[in-house]
All heavy atoms as an XYZ file, in Angstrom:
891
protein
N      19.167      1.036     15.981
C      19.746      0.725     14.698
C      19.299      1.761     13.683
O      18.108      2.030     13.557
C      19.289     -0.663     14.286
C      19.867     -1.124     13.021
S      19.430     -2.868     12.956
C      19.776     -3.288     11.351
N      20.201      2.331     12.970
C      19.903      3.364     12.002
C      19.408      2.757     10.675
O      19.958      1.795     10.185
C      21.153      4.202     11.747
C      20.896      5.362     10.839
C      22.120      6.215     10.683
C      21.792      7.341      9.723
N      22.911      8.211      9.499
N      18.313      3.311     10.186
C      17.760      2.865      8.911
C      18.542      3.510      7.775
O      18.792      4.677      7.792
C      16.277      3.251      8.815
O      15.592      2.744      9.949
C      15.652      2.723      7.548
N      18.839      2.714      6.782
C      19.524      3.245      5.594
C      18.556      3.245      4.430
O      17.887      2.256      4.171
C      20.735      2.386      5.243
C      21.830      2.498      6.290
C      23.087      1.984      5.787
N      23.343      2.581      4.497
C      24.541      2.686      3.971
N      25.565      2.228      4.614
N      24.715      3.228      2.788
N      18.476      4.367      3.773
C      17.610      4.516      2.600
C      18.428      4.207      1.355
O      19.631      4.480      1.291
C      17.075      5.922      2.498
C      16.112      6.367      3.600
C      15.717      7.813      3.393
C      14.881      5.498      3.637
N      17.753      3.669      0.356
C      18.389      3.508     -0.937
C      18.569      4.878     -1.564
O      17.888      5.820     -1.214
C      17.500      2.667     -1.845
C      17.264      1.230     -1.434
C      16.182      0.587     -2.271
C      18.538      0.433     -1.524
N      19.522      5.019     -2.482
C      19.650      6.309     -3.147
C      18.327      6.719     -3.799
O      17.550      5.857     -4.243
C      20.717      6.038     -4.242
C      21.451      4.845     -3.736
C      20.484      4.042     -2.939
N      18.062      8.022     -3.811
C      16.781      8.480     -4.367
C      16.541      7.952     -5.770
O      17.448      7.948     -6.595
C      16.747     10.014     -4.376
C      16.696     10.665     -3.004
C      16.713     12.173     -3.138
C      15.492     10.218     -2.232
N      15.350      7.528     -6.018
C      14.958      7.019     -7.318
C      15.201      5.526     -7.519
O      14.783      4.965     -8.495
N      15.909      4.899     -6.562
C      16.162      3.466     -6.712
C      15.293      2.743     -5.704
O      15.347      2.983     -4.502
C      17.648      3.137     -6.457
C      18.531      3.830     -7.463
C      17.878      1.626     -6.465
C      20.008      3.681     -7.206
N      14.480      1.838     -6.168
C      13.569      1.101     -5.316
C      14.014     -0.360     -5.273
O      14.581     -0.896     -6.214
C      12.135      1.164     -5.829
C      11.572      2.545     -5.955
C      11.312      3.154     -4.595
C      10.674      4.514     -4.744
N      10.713      5.305     -3.595
N      13.711     -1.004     -4.137
C      13.971     -2.428     -3.989
C      12.640     -3.151     -4.236
O      11.767     -3.155     -3.370
C      14.493     -2.709     -2.594
C      14.822     -4.160     -2.373
O      14.337     -5.032     -3.098
N      15.631     -4.414     -1.362
N      12.479     -3.750     -5.425
C      11.198     -4.378     -5.762
C      10.794     -5.490     -4.800
O       9.611     -5.738     -4.580
C      11.393     -4.935     -7.147
C      12.675     -4.418     -7.667
C      13.435     -3.827     -6.510
N      11.775     -6.151     -4.170
C      11.446     -7.224     -3.229
C      10.676     -6.664     -2.027
O       9.777     -7.296     -1.500
C      12.734     -7.932     -2.739
C      13.554     -8.468     -3.897
C      12.429     -9.001     -1.726
C      13.010     -9.688     -4.582
N      11.060     -5.464     -1.588
C      10.400     -4.882     -0.411
C       9.227     -4.015     -0.785
O       8.281     -3.906     -0.011
C      11.409     -4.045      0.374
C      12.492     -4.857      1.040
C      13.422     -3.986      1.791
C      14.508     -4.818      2.454
N      15.493     -3.986      3.138
N       9.262     -3.350     -1.933
C       8.217     -2.370     -2.238
C       7.109     -2.897     -3.138
O       5.984     -2.469     -3.057
C       8.827     -1.123     -2.889
O       9.526     -1.514     -4.073
C       9.756     -0.405     -1.967
N       7.419     -3.842     -4.022
C       6.433     -4.323     -4.980
C       5.928     -5.736     -4.711
O       4.764     -6.022     -4.839
C       6.990     -4.285     -6.399
C       7.267     -2.927     -6.942
C       7.867     -2.996     -8.327
O       7.335     -3.757     -9.177
O       8.847     -2.282     -8.592
N       6.854     -6.613     -4.343
C       6.530     -8.033     -4.255
C       5.435     -8.378     -3.286
O       4.517     -9.121     -3.640
C       7.800     -8.829     -3.951
C       7.667    -10.350     -4.101
C       7.227    -10.695     -5.524
C       8.974    -11.004     -3.772
N       5.396     -7.842     -2.040
C       4.316     -8.233     -1.128
C       2.916     -7.925     -1.700
O       2.002     -8.746     -1.591
C       4.601     -7.425      0.136
C       6.056     -7.182      0.098
C       6.398     -7.009     -1.366
N       2.747     -6.758     -2.292
C       1.455     -6.401     -2.845
C       1.110     -7.275     -4.067
O      -0.043     -7.658     -4.232
C       1.430     -4.931     -3.227
N       2.091     -7.564     -4.881
C       1.824     -8.395     -6.050
C       1.489     -9.833     -5.672
O       0.637    -10.473     -6.268
C       3.019     -8.340     -7.014
C       3.271     -6.982     -7.657
C       4.518     -7.021     -8.538
C       2.061     -6.486     -8.417
N       2.184    -10.348     -4.630
C       1.863    -11.707     -4.135
C       0.445    -11.694     -3.563
O      -0.345    -12.625     -3.808
C       2.895    -12.173     -3.091
C       2.422    -13.419     -2.371
C       4.239    -12.409     -3.748
N       0.113    -10.667     -2.799
C      -1.238    -10.556     -2.235
C      -2.268    -10.500     -3.340
O      -3.342    -11.100     -3.233
C      -1.334     -9.327     -1.338
N      -1.975     -9.757     -4.376
C      -2.887     -9.641     -5.507
C      -3.114    -11.016     -6.132
O      -4.236    -11.394     -6.445
C      -2.305     -8.659     -6.531
C      -3.163     -8.192     -7.668
C      -4.446     -7.527     -7.144
C      -2.409     -7.265     -8.561
N      -2.042    -11.764     -6.297
C      -2.149    -13.092     -6.893
C      -2.945    -14.057     -6.007
O      -3.606    -14.943     -6.487
C      -0.744    -13.655     -7.137
C      -0.738    -15.021     -7.777
C      -1.342    -15.071     -9.181
O      -1.313    -14.059     -9.891
O      -1.876    -16.129     -9.542
N      -2.905    -13.835     -4.689
C      -3.564    -14.733     -3.754
C      -5.072    -14.509     -3.663
O      -5.789    -15.397     -3.205
C      -2.965    -14.535     -2.355
N      -5.544    -13.353     -4.110
C      -6.991    -13.064     -4.025
C      -7.792    -14.167     -4.752
O      -7.486    -14.529     -5.889
C      -7.311    -11.677     -4.626
C      -6.709    -10.592     -3.753
C      -8.815    -11.477     -4.768
C      -6.815     -9.182     -4.327
N      -8.776    -14.667     -4.029
C      -9.630    -15.703     -4.575
C      -9.091    -17.118     -4.452
O      -9.761    -18.096     -4.805
N      -7.874    -17.239     -3.949
C      -7.271    -18.562     -3.778
C      -7.385    -18.984     -2.315
O      -7.554    -18.182     -1.415
C      -5.804    -18.510     -4.204
C      -5.581    -17.898     -5.555
C      -5.085    -18.888     -6.538
C      -4.865    -18.399     -7.943
N      -4.602    -17.076     -8.242
N      -7.274    -20.277     -2.074
C      -7.410    -20.811     -0.708
C      -6.294    -20.328      0.215
O      -6.501    -20.282      1.430
C      -7.404    -22.350     -0.753
O      -6.191    -22.813     -1.295
N      -5.178    -19.912     -0.300
C      -4.060    -19.491      0.532
C      -4.055    -17.976      0.818
O      -3.164    -17.472      1.477
C      -2.719    -19.942     -0.054
C      -2.540    -19.690     -1.516
C      -3.000    -20.435     -2.551
C      -1.798    -18.616     -2.103
N      -2.624    -19.901     -3.757
C      -1.860    -18.784     -3.504
C      -1.075    -17.543     -1.618
C      -1.255    -17.914     -4.402
C      -0.453    -16.672     -2.488
C      -0.552    -16.868     -3.868
N      -5.090    -17.249      0.366
C      -5.203    -15.846      0.714
C      -5.463    -15.735      2.209
O      -6.292    -16.446      2.776
C      -6.347    -15.185     -0.076
C      -6.484    -13.725      0.207
C      -5.687    -12.814     -0.426
C      -7.447    -13.256      1.092
C      -5.795    -11.444     -0.185
C      -7.576    -11.888      1.331
C      -6.753    -10.988      0.711
N      -4.715    -14.848      2.897
C      -4.889    -14.702      4.337
C      -4.812    -13.244      4.757
O      -4.657    -12.358      3.937
C      -3.865    -15.599      5.100
C      -2.456    -15.215      4.761
O      -2.081    -14.042      4.693
N      -1.607    -16.228      4.595
N      -4.855    -13.009      6.050
C      -4.837    -11.626      6.583
C      -3.510    -10.913      6.319
O      -3.508     -9.700      6.245
C      -5.175    -11.641      8.067
C      -6.654    -11.911      8.356
C      -7.585    -10.936      7.615
O      -7.411     -9.722      7.679
O      -8.508    -11.465      6.949
N      -2.436    -11.663      6.213
C      -1.156    -11.026      5.876
C      -1.232    -10.402      4.488
O      -0.751     -9.278      4.270
C      -0.009    -12.047      5.945
O       0.063    -12.577      7.260
C       1.316    -11.425      5.571
N      -1.856    -11.096      3.557
C      -2.023    -10.560      2.196
C      -2.913     -9.310      2.239
O      -2.594     -8.283      1.615
C      -2.643    -11.585      1.270
C      -1.765    -12.787      1.044
N      -2.168    -14.056      1.395
C      -0.509    -12.894      0.573
C      -1.193    -14.888      1.099
N      -0.184    -14.221      0.609
N      -3.991     -9.388      2.998
C      -4.879     -8.225      3.152
C      -4.120     -7.043      3.737
O      -4.223     -5.912      3.298
C      -6.067     -8.605      4.014
C      -7.147     -7.544      4.084
C      -8.322     -7.993      4.919
N      -9.009     -9.159      4.393
C      -9.982     -9.128      3.491
N     -10.427     -7.964      3.056
N     -10.553    -10.228      3.056
N      -3.265     -7.298      4.726
C      -2.448     -6.259      5.351
C      -1.444     -5.643      4.378
O      -1.234     -4.434      4.392
C      -1.704     -6.810      6.577
O      -2.622     -7.198      7.570
N      -0.831     -6.484      3.549
C       0.122     -5.979      2.568
C      -0.552     -4.997      1.608
O       0.009     -3.976      1.222
C       0.768     -7.105      1.777
C       1.723     -7.941      2.606
O       2.225     -7.426      3.641
O       2.010     -9.071      2.237
N      -1.787     -5.321      1.212
C      -2.536     -4.426      0.330
C      -2.935     -3.141      1.065
O      -2.877     -2.051      0.501
C      -3.781     -5.127     -0.218
C      -3.462     -6.321     -1.160
C      -4.750     -7.081     -1.475
C      -2.765     -5.846     -2.428
N      -3.344     -3.291      2.306
C      -3.751     -2.132      3.103
C      -2.608     -1.163      3.309
O      -2.767      0.050      3.258
C      -4.340     -2.597      4.440
C      -4.937     -1.544      5.337
C      -6.058     -0.789      4.613
C      -5.427     -2.145      6.634
N      -1.422     -1.707      3.512
C      -0.232     -0.859      3.737
C       0.019      0.068      2.542
O       0.248      1.266      2.728
C       1.010     -1.724      4.034
C       2.311     -0.919      3.912
C       0.920     -2.321      5.436
N      -0.034     -0.465      1.350
C       0.262      0.410      0.181
C      -0.816      1.480      0.037
O      -0.531      2.600     -0.363
C       0.489     -0.356     -1.121
C      -0.762     -1.082     -1.586
C       1.692     -1.261     -1.040
C      -0.681     -1.570     -3.027
N      -2.059      1.133      0.404
C      -3.139      2.115      0.320
C      -2.965      3.192      1.385
O      -3.123      4.406      1.078
C      -4.493      1.423      0.503
N      -2.593      2.816      2.591
C      -2.447      3.813      3.664
C      -1.247      4.736      3.382
O      -1.343      5.949      3.600
C      -2.258      3.101      5.011
C      -3.508      2.389      5.541
C      -3.146      1.551      6.770
C      -4.624      3.362      5.823
N      -0.159      4.163      2.914
C       1.006      4.991      2.588
C       0.669      5.963      1.477
O       1.019      7.143      1.518
C       2.218      4.104      2.212
C       2.734      3.376      3.451
C       3.328      4.927      1.579
C       3.735      2.275      3.178
N      -0.048      5.498      0.481
C      -0.444      6.363     -0.631
C      -1.360      7.488     -0.172
O      -1.222      8.643     -0.649
C      -1.139      5.554     -1.719
O      -0.268      4.576     -2.236
N      -2.259      7.189      0.744
C      -3.137      8.233      1.247
C      -2.370      9.294      2.019
O      -2.712     10.480      1.980
C      -4.259      7.664      2.078
C      -5.385      7.132      1.253
C      -6.687      7.133      1.995
O      -6.766      6.793      3.164
N      -7.745      7.507      1.292
N      -1.300      8.908      2.702
C      -0.481      9.892      3.415
C       0.290     10.767      2.428
O       0.372     11.971      2.591
C       0.458      9.172      4.389
C      -0.309      8.563      5.564
C       1.568     10.112      4.894
C       0.496      7.680      6.460
N       0.820     10.142      1.396
C       1.684     10.851      0.453
C       0.917     11.691     -0.586
O       1.389     12.781     -0.945
C       2.582      9.854     -0.305
C       3.636      9.138      0.513
C       4.341      8.100     -0.323
C       4.641     10.133      1.064
N      -0.169     11.186     -1.070
C      -0.870     11.851     -2.177
C      -1.714     13.014     -1.661
O      -2.309     12.943     -0.569
C      -1.762     10.841     -2.871
N      -1.788     14.089     -2.435
C      -2.637     15.200     -2.033
C      -4.113     14.740     -1.979
O      -4.545     13.959     -2.821
C      -2.455     16.216     -3.179
C      -1.187     15.836     -3.865
C      -1.046     14.355     -3.673
N      -4.811     15.244     -0.985
C      -6.230     14.879     -0.817
C      -7.006     15.233     -2.091
O      -6.843     16.331     -2.653
C      -6.843     15.585      0.374
C      -8.180     15.038      0.762
C      -8.650     15.526      2.102
O      -7.803     15.865      2.952
O      -9.861     15.569      2.294
N      -7.811     14.316     -2.553
C      -8.612     14.529     -3.764
C      -7.910     14.126     -5.059
O      -8.561     14.093     -6.112
N      -6.594     13.855     -4.983
C      -5.884     13.444     -6.188
C      -6.296     12.028     -6.583
O      -6.911     11.303     -5.798
C      -4.365     13.492     -5.963
O      -3.991     12.481     -5.026
N      -5.984     11.669     -7.807
C      -6.356     10.340     -8.323
C      -5.894      9.204     -7.376
O      -6.655      8.334     -7.005
C      -5.809     10.148     -9.711
C      -6.007      8.749    -10.256
C      -7.257      8.341    -10.660
C      -4.936      7.839    -10.325
C      -7.476      7.031    -11.119
C      -5.148      6.549    -10.788
C      -6.397      6.161    -11.178
O      -6.598      4.864    -11.625
N      -4.610      9.259     -7.002
C      -4.073      8.193     -6.160
C      -4.715      8.196     -4.790
O      -4.985      7.130     -4.207
C      -2.523      8.300     -6.062
C      -1.887      7.923     -7.399
C      -1.969      7.444     -4.939
C      -2.183      6.493     -7.874
N      -4.989      9.351     -4.227
C      -5.645      9.435     -2.917
C      -7.024      8.766     -2.991
O      -7.418      8.005     -2.120
C      -5.774     10.900     -2.493
C      -6.128     11.086     -1.065
N      -7.429     11.166     -0.614
C      -5.347     11.187      0.046
C      -7.444     11.314      0.668
N      -6.179     11.318      1.108
N      -7.752      9.023     -4.073
C      -9.079      8.436     -4.258
C      -8.968      6.917     -4.480
O      -9.734      6.147     -3.866
C      -9.822      9.105     -5.444
C     -11.091      8.359     -5.807
C     -10.091     10.581     -5.123
N      -8.041      6.489     -5.321
C      -7.854      5.068     -5.574
C      -7.459      4.332     -4.305
O      -7.979      3.247     -4.014
C      -6.772      4.866     -6.695
C      -6.329      3.441     -6.773
C      -7.331      5.351     -8.016
N      -6.588      4.932     -3.502
C      -6.172      4.321     -2.245
C      -7.401      4.172     -1.306
O      -7.573      3.152     -0.637
C      -5.087      5.128     -1.569
N      -8.264      5.173     -1.282
C      -9.477      5.102     -0.486
C     -10.405      4.002     -0.946
O     -10.999      3.303     -0.122
N     -10.482      3.811     -2.269
C     -11.308      2.734     -2.808
C     -10.752      1.372     -2.380
O     -11.514      0.474     -1.994
C     -11.367      2.795     -4.327
C     -12.169      3.966     -4.868
C     -12.125      4.046     -6.396
O     -11.697      3.074     -7.054
O     -12.524      5.115     -6.922
N      -9.420      1.223     -2.450
C      -8.791     -0.025     -2.045
C      -9.048     -0.294     -0.548
O      -9.407     -1.431     -0.176
C      -7.291     -0.014     -2.330
C      -6.535     -1.286     -1.993
C      -7.136     -2.518     -2.652
C      -5.059     -1.123     -2.381
N      -8.920      0.711      0.273
C      -9.184      0.575      1.721
C     -10.625      0.130      1.939
O     -10.878     -0.762      2.727
C      -8.857      1.878      2.476
C      -7.340      2.126      2.469
C      -9.395      1.841      3.898
C      -6.921      3.499      2.943
N     -11.555      0.736      1.218
C     -12.970      0.376      1.357
C     -13.200     -1.099      0.993
O     -13.915     -1.798      1.693
C     -13.845      1.257      0.475
O     -13.849      2.574      0.939
N     -12.631     -1.550     -0.099
C     -12.763     -2.958     -0.501
C     -12.188     -3.865      0.570
O     -12.801     -4.879      0.913
C     -12.066     -3.231     -1.834
C     -12.819     -2.820     -3.045
C     -12.258     -1.973     -4.001
C     -14.146     -3.275     -3.280
C     -12.964     -1.610     -5.146
C     -14.834     -2.914     -4.418
C     -14.254     -2.058     -5.344
N     -11.008     -3.522      1.091
C     -10.348     -4.363      2.062
C     -11.091     -4.420      3.385
O     -11.048     -5.434      4.093
C      -8.912     -3.878      2.287
C      -7.968     -4.017      1.056
C      -6.689     -3.297      1.299
C      -7.736     -5.484      0.730
N     -11.755     -3.348      3.763
C     -12.456     -3.290      5.036
C     -13.903     -3.700      4.957
O     -14.573     -3.766      5.991
C     -12.303     -1.881      5.648
C     -10.908     -1.540      6.021
C     -10.752     -0.144      6.591
O     -11.593      0.728      6.363
N      -9.682      0.075      7.344
N     -14.387     -3.975      3.775
C     -15.797     -4.289      3.616
C     -16.231     -5.615      4.214
O     -17.360     -5.816      4.537
C     -16.190     -4.271      2.111
O     -15.643     -5.417      1.480
N     -15.252     -6.511      4.374
C     -15.595     -7.834      4.907
C     -16.101     -8.779      3.831
O     -16.289     -9.949      4.095
N     -16.359     -8.279      2.656
C     -16.817     -9.119      1.548
C     -15.608     -9.784      0.885
O     -14.473     -9.348      1.015
C     -17.580     -8.282      0.535
C     -18.845     -7.666      1.093
C     -19.578     -6.815      0.077
O     -19.325     -6.964     -1.123
O     -20.390     -5.988      0.506
N     -15.918    -10.834      0.114
C     -14.864    -11.483     -0.634
C     -14.308    -10.505     -1.688
O     -15.067     -9.842     -2.392
C     -15.411    -12.742     -1.329
C     -14.327    -13.567     -2.009
C     -14.873    -14.853     -2.590
O     -15.887    -15.363     -2.068
O     -14.304    -15.328     -3.568
N     -12.979    -10.444     -1.785
C     -12.361     -9.537     -2.735
C     -12.466    -10.117     -4.146
O     -12.310    -11.316     -4.340
C     -10.884     -9.339     -2.358
C     -10.613     -8.700     -1.002
C      -9.133     -8.615     -0.723
C     -11.250     -7.310     -0.914
N     -12.701     -9.233     -5.077
C     -12.782     -9.651     -6.497
C     -11.550     -9.094     -7.205
O     -11.348     -7.888     -7.248
C     -14.046     -9.111     -7.135
C     -15.294     -9.705     -6.480
C     -16.553     -9.137     -7.084
C     -17.735     -9.763     -6.383
N     -18.705     -8.814     -5.942
N     -10.789     -9.995     -7.792
C      -9.527     -9.634     -8.439
C      -9.697     -8.558     -9.497
O      -8.890     -7.665     -9.624
C      -8.804    -10.882     -9.002
C      -7.414    -10.542     -9.478
C      -9.628    -11.520    -10.097
C      -6.434    -10.217     -8.400
N     -10.820     -8.615    -10.226
C     -11.034     -7.636    -11.308
C     -11.260     -6.233    -10.774
O     -10.997     -5.236    -11.461
C     -12.232     -8.056    -12.184
C     -11.946     -9.320    -12.959
O     -10.772     -9.625    -13.209
O     -12.928     -9.998    -13.340
N     -11.729     -6.097     -9.550
C     -11.910     -4.796     -8.916
C     -10.618     -4.313     -8.244
O     -10.351     -3.119     -8.261
C     -13.009     -4.847     -7.841
C     -14.385     -5.150     -8.408
C     -15.443     -5.374     -7.319
O     -15.074     -5.706     -6.172
O     -16.617     -5.216     -7.653
N      -9.864     -5.219     -7.677
C      -8.689     -4.875     -6.900
C      -7.451     -4.649     -7.783
O      -6.678     -3.725     -7.541
C      -8.404     -5.981     -5.855
C      -9.613     -6.181     -4.941
C      -7.158     -5.688     -5.044
C      -9.982     -5.001     -4.096
N      -7.263     -5.468     -8.796
C      -6.033     -5.427     -9.595
C      -5.734     -4.006    -10.143
O      -4.619     -3.522     -9.975
C      -6.069     -6.418    -10.753
C      -4.791     -6.412    -11.575
C      -4.882     -7.289    -12.822
N      -5.495     -8.549    -12.645
C      -4.875     -9.676    -12.244
N      -3.606     -9.655    -11.995
N      -5.548    -10.795    -12.101
N      -6.672     -3.329    -10.787
C      -6.309     -2.009    -11.333
C      -5.912     -0.998    -10.232
O      -5.011     -0.172    -10.450
C      -7.563     -1.518    -12.057
C      -8.577     -2.601    -11.970
C      -8.027     -3.704    -11.145
N      -6.506     -1.115     -9.078
C      -6.169     -0.200     -7.983
C      -4.756     -0.460     -7.502
O      -3.942      0.475     -7.317
C      -7.163     -0.395     -6.817
C      -8.649     -0.218     -7.158
C      -9.490     -0.529     -5.939
C      -8.959      1.157     -7.694
N      -4.427     -1.736     -7.289
C      -3.114     -2.104     -6.778
C      -2.026     -1.747     -7.808
O      -0.977     -1.238     -7.446
C      -3.067     -3.602     -6.413
C      -1.641     -4.047     -6.102
C      -3.993     -3.883     -5.235
N      -2.298     -2.004     -9.074
C      -1.304     -1.699    -10.118
C      -1.054     -0.196    -10.182
O       0.094      0.250    -10.249
C      -1.774     -2.241    -11.498
C      -1.867     -3.779    -11.464
C      -0.831     -1.771    -12.606
C      -0.613     -4.516    -11.108
N      -2.119      0.602    -10.160
C      -1.941      2.069    -10.201
C      -1.181      2.592     -8.980
O      -0.301      3.414     -9.100
C      -3.293      2.779    -10.305
C      -3.918      2.664    -11.681
O      -3.242      2.148    -12.617
O      -5.073      3.086    -11.827
N      -1.540      2.075     -7.813
C      -0.871      2.512     -6.572
C       0.598      2.121     -6.606
O       1.484      2.905     -6.292
C      -1.572      1.963     -5.331
C      -2.931      2.655     -5.152
C      -0.733      2.155     -4.082
C      -3.821      2.014     -4.098
N       0.885      0.865     -6.969
C       2.259      0.378     -6.999
C       3.118      1.189     -7.965
O       4.249      1.550     -7.640
C       2.309     -1.111     -7.385
O       1.717     -1.895     -6.377
N       2.564      1.453     -9.139
C       3.335      2.239    -10.132
C       3.594      3.643     -9.603
O       4.697      4.177     -9.778
C       2.544      2.299    -11.446
N       2.606      4.249     -8.938
C       2.787      5.595     -8.405
C       3.812      5.612     -7.282
O       4.648      6.510     -7.206
C       1.419      6.118     -7.909
C       1.462      7.496     -7.407
C       1.432      8.669     -8.143
C       1.571      7.903     -6.025
N       1.482      9.753     -7.312
C       1.568      9.321     -6.009
C       1.631      7.238     -4.833
C       1.651     10.038     -4.821
C       1.700      7.948     -3.645
C       1.718      9.334     -3.656
N       3.767      4.603     -6.402
C       4.713      4.538     -5.316
C       6.171      4.411     -5.814
O       7.071      4.928     -5.190
C       4.393      3.375     -4.364
C       3.260      3.617     -3.382
C       2.923      2.318     -2.643
C       3.615      4.715     -2.406
N       6.346      3.733     -6.921
C       7.708      3.539     -7.455
C       8.362      4.836     -7.887
O       9.586      4.893     -7.969
C       7.669      2.526     -8.591
C       7.426      1.142     -8.124
C       8.396      0.698     -7.037
O       9.611      0.743     -7.219
N       7.847      0.256     -5.904
N       7.609      5.858     -8.178
C       8.202      7.124     -8.598
C       8.283      8.153     -7.453
O       8.702      9.281     -7.684
C       7.506      7.722     -9.846
C       7.629      6.769    -11.030
C       6.055      8.062     -9.551
N       7.890      7.747     -6.269
C       7.961      8.647     -5.119
C       9.363      8.573     -4.491
O       9.973      7.494     -4.477
C       6.900      8.270     -4.064
C       5.503      8.349     -4.568
C       5.171      9.665     -5.234
O       5.313     10.714     -4.627
N       4.779      9.603     -6.493
N       9.877      9.701     -4.010
C      11.196      9.663     -3.377
C      11.209      8.766     -2.149
O      10.260      8.730     -1.379
C      11.424     11.146     -2.977
C      10.472     11.931     -3.817
C       9.295     11.052     -4.078
N      12.320      8.046     -2.017
C      12.463      7.101     -0.909
C      12.235      7.785      0.444
O      11.614      7.199      1.324
C      13.851      6.465     -0.917
C      14.039      5.493     -2.063
O      13.089      5.092     -2.694
N      15.270      5.157     -2.337
N      12.755      8.988      0.606
C      12.594      9.703      1.879
C      11.157      9.959      2.230
O      10.749      9.832      3.395
N      10.343     10.303      1.258
C       8.907     10.536      1.499
C       8.210      9.242      1.889
O       7.372      9.221      2.774
C       8.234     11.142      0.261
C       8.650     12.576      0.003
C       7.783     13.236     -1.065
N       6.430     13.398     -0.556
C       5.336     13.162     -1.242
N       5.405     12.752     -2.468
N       4.134     13.353     -0.712
N       8.539      8.168      1.184
C       7.913      6.864      1.488
C       8.319      6.427      2.891
O       7.486      5.998      3.677
C       8.293      5.807      0.440
C       7.802      4.429      0.840
C       7.741      6.183     -0.946
N       9.591      6.599      3.231
C      10.076      6.215      4.554
C       9.381      7.031      5.627
O       8.977      6.501      6.673
C      11.599      6.394      4.621
C      12.191      5.819      5.886
O      11.958      4.629      6.179
O      12.848      6.592      6.627
N       9.221      8.343      5.382
C       8.536      9.195      6.370
C       7.067      8.768      6.547
O       6.539      8.778      7.647
C       8.610     10.651      5.914
N       6.407      8.359      5.458
C       5.026      7.937      5.534
C       4.901      6.623      6.338
O       4.007      6.454      7.152
C       4.417      7.746      4.127
N       5.878      5.732      6.113
C       5.877      4.476      6.868
C       6.069      4.747      8.348
O       5.362      4.200      9.195
C       6.976      3.524      6.325
C       6.606      3.024      4.927
C       7.193      2.348      7.281
C       7.732      2.340      4.181
N       7.005      5.636      8.653
C       7.246      5.988     10.057
C       6.020      6.654     10.671
O       5.708      6.399     11.855
C       8.463      6.892     10.200
C       9.769      6.122      9.956
O       9.835      4.934     10.184
N      10.757      6.804      9.484
N       5.318      7.448      9.932
C       4.081      8.068     10.426
C       3.046      7.022     10.744
O       2.360      7.101     11.766
C       3.553      9.066      9.399
C       2.357      9.844      9.877
C       1.875     10.870      8.840
O       2.609     11.224      7.961
N       0.663     11.297      9.006
N       2.922      6.010      9.898
C       1.967      4.954     10.155
C       2.338      4.120     11.389
O       1.449      3.608     12.075
C       1.890      3.976      8.954
C       1.053      4.404      7.801
C       1.193      3.397      6.647
C      -0.403      4.556      8.199
N       3.622      4.001     11.657
C       4.078      3.187     12.785
C       3.973      3.885     14.126
O       4.050      3.237     15.160
C       5.512      2.738     12.528
C       5.701      1.764     11.390
C       7.199      1.480     11.164
C       4.957      0.472     11.615
N       3.798      5.184     14.111
C       3.687      5.936     15.367
C       2.424      5.524     16.136
O       1.338      5.457     15.522
C       3.638      7.449     15.135
C       4.980      8.025     14.705
C       4.844      9.511     14.513
C       6.140     10.069     14.013
N       6.011     11.501     13.718
N       2.513      5.265     17.428
C       1.326      4.838     18.196
C       0.161      5.814     18.115
O      -0.988      5.393     17.998
C       1.864      4.701     19.637
C       3.332      4.509     19.480
C       3.722      5.256     18.224
N       0.393      7.132     18.124
C      -0.727      8.065     18.118
C      -1.461      8.025     16.781
O      -2.649      8.267     16.715
C      -0.296      9.490     18.441
C       0.640     10.139     17.439
C       2.102      9.894     17.770
O       2.449      9.017     18.517
N       2.972     10.704     17.207
N      -0.778      7.688     15.685
C      -1.438      7.578     14.388
C      -2.424      6.401     14.398
O      -3.531      6.503     13.899
C      -0.431      7.421     13.261
C      -1.087      7.405     11.906
N      -1.435      8.549     11.261
C      -1.488      6.399     11.117
C      -2.017      8.249     10.116
N      -2.039      6.936     10.005
N      -1.987      5.303     14.966
C      -2.860      4.125     15.003
C      -4.088      4.360     15.881
O      -5.160      3.895     15.559
C      -2.083      2.915     15.550
C      -1.169      2.339     14.466
C      -0.471      1.138     14.958
N       0.753      1.634     15.586
C       1.492      0.926     16.392
N       1.162     -0.281     16.747
N       2.618      1.431     16.890
N      -3.938      5.116     16.952
C      -5.062      5.418     17.811
C      -6.041      6.405     17.168
O      -7.236      6.343     17.384
C      -4.581      5.974     19.166
C      -3.786      4.971     20.020
C      -3.289      5.715     21.263
C      -4.653      3.787     20.422
N      -5.505      7.301     16.334
C      -6.331      8.319     15.702
C      -7.256      7.736     14.653
O      -8.295      8.292     14.349
C      -5.436      9.407     15.102
N      -6.884      6.647     14.033
C      -7.671      6.045     12.945
C      -8.770      5.275     13.458
O      -9.344      4.696     14.015
C      -6.801      5.194     12.053
C      -5.810      5.980     11.252
C      -6.481      6.571     10.066
C      -5.512      7.474      9.295
N      -6.050      8.135      8.256
């Protein structure tokens, strides 16, 4: 099945923003689960692929990954600014680049390399 991209510059907030925002809202609540953690991890990993190494977003994405992998309880005050900055940055990235980053993450050799 062929994937169709939205026209450049047009994002679908239901697919690109909502999962991370729902996950953000769930932090600290009884209904927070691994799916929410995964939704946050995805935006961080995609950002690290897209952003130049050492850039603000690359660093922020690394911080978010560290918080998510620490095993400690997440604190909304630490996570919210990172997620908001990453989400805003992703919204201005070309759809083709985001799609390519997602495909790169889905490749089996990428998962084994990490």
